[in-house]
C-alpha positions, -999 to +999 in steps of 0.1 A: +233+762-405+216+732-390+238+701-391+218+668-394+236+636-386+222+606-403+232+573-385+229+540-403+208+553-431+203+533-463+212+550-495+175+555-504+167+571-470+198+593-472+188+605-507+152+611-495+163+631-465+188+652-485+160+660-510+136+670-483+159+693-463+176+708-494+199+737-483+182+741-449+207+717-433+240+700-439+234+663-440+262+640-429+258+602-431+278+580-407+279+545-393+275+537-357+313+536-351+319+572-363+287+589-350+299+599-315+332+612-327+317+633-354+291+647-330+320+658-307+337+676-335+308+693-353+278+713-341+253+686-347+217+697-338+195+670-354+200+632-353+181+609-377+189+574-367+177+542-385+167+517-358+159+489-382+170+464-372+167+474-335+200+464-318+215+472-284+244+489-303+221+513-321+202+522-289+235+527-271+248+550-298+216+571-297+219+573-260+255+584-261+247+610-288+220+624-266+244+627-237+271+642-259+251+669-277+231+693-256+197+701-271+200+674-297+167+669-317+162+632-322+143+616-351+141+578-352+134+559-384+118+525-382+087+504-385+058+506-360+069+474-342+103+489-334+085+520-320+063+498-299+092+478-286+110+510-275+079+520-256+075+485-240+112+485-230+108+519-214+134+534-237+135+572-240+114+582-270+127+603-298+114+638-303+100+627-337+094+595-355+095+586-392+078+553-400+095+532-427+062+534-446+060+572-443+050+591-475+072+618-490+049+644-475+050+628-440+087+626-442+090+662-453+067+674-426+086+655-399+120+668-411+108+704-413+095+700-377+129+687-366+148+715-383+125+741-367+129+726-333+167+726-337+165+763-346+145+771-315+168+751-293+197+772-308+178+804-302+171+794-266+209+787-261+217+821-277+234+806-307+208+808-335+196+834-359+172+862-348+137+847-342+122+869-369+146+854-394+138+817-385+113+801-409+081+788-393+067+753-399+047+767-428+079+764-448+092+799-442+063+818-459+053+834-426+075+855-404+069+867-369+059+905-368 
């Protein structure tokens, strides 16, 4: 099971993410203060972090989580100006980005991609399901031969 850690998510984003991932992942919501400790105790494989407003504390927490969890798939949530500011400040980019104006379909597609990437990271590390059992980005309809 993929464990998705949601950091500083609003209730509406938390609900939206839970609806989109369904039973494909366990979604845990935490604040900045508890994120690193929880990531040490549980096999977190996906981080969805709300970067609005963009603060040094939020960036530091994301950086620490990346250092703590090997192979962590990062998804940042925020408006385009935050994404641009990260690039201008030479901050490491996330694996994926969800804009605050993203549609339900865009959010679903991005979260599916994050879950898929987490599965492949687990496979590469020898800790995931057999590759032919892992759903593909098509939503699990196709399987490898």
